N, C-alpha and C positions, 0 to 999 in steps of 0.2 A: 654655449652648453646646449646639451641635448633632453629634451624631459619625454618620459614616457606617455603614451597617449591612456592607457590605462594599467593597471596592475595584472602581474598573468593570474589566472583563476588555476588553484589545487587540482589536479586533475582526481578524478575520481578514483577508489580502490579499486582494487583488481577483484571481477567476478571470484576468485576463490576465496580471497580475503572474504568478504560479503558468504558466501557459503558456508565456509568455515563456523565462520561466528551466528549465522541462524543456527544451525546444526546445533551448536553449545546452548544454544537459548532454550532452543525448542527440548532439548536434552537434563535443562535445569527446571523445565518447566515439567515436565514426567515425573522428575525426581521429586517435586516439591508435590505431589500428588495432583496433579493435574491431568486432566483427559481430553484426548482428542476428538472430536465428533465429525465423524465423516457424512459430508452431506452427499445428496442425488445430485449426478449430471443432471445441468439445467434449471436447477432450485434456487432462486434467487433469498440473501438472508433479509432483501429489505419485508419490509410492514406495508401495507396497503392501508392508509385511512381513506380519509376525504381526497376528491378527485381536486387536485391543483392544475388540471386544464381549463384552459380557458377557451369558452365556445362564444364565436364573434358572429352573429347571425344577418342574415340581409334584410334589408328594411326595404 
């Protein structure tokens, strides 16, 4: 008797199904009173606080 090494992974949904789903979600969001804010190109949504960069000095 032969045993499979691993279970086959399910294939991801086609891109068109994902795109249609996203369009439906955006439409539902807008109908519920949501607003889409357009951010200028090159602007990040990250806010910067205290630097987490580590500085190693030579002694």
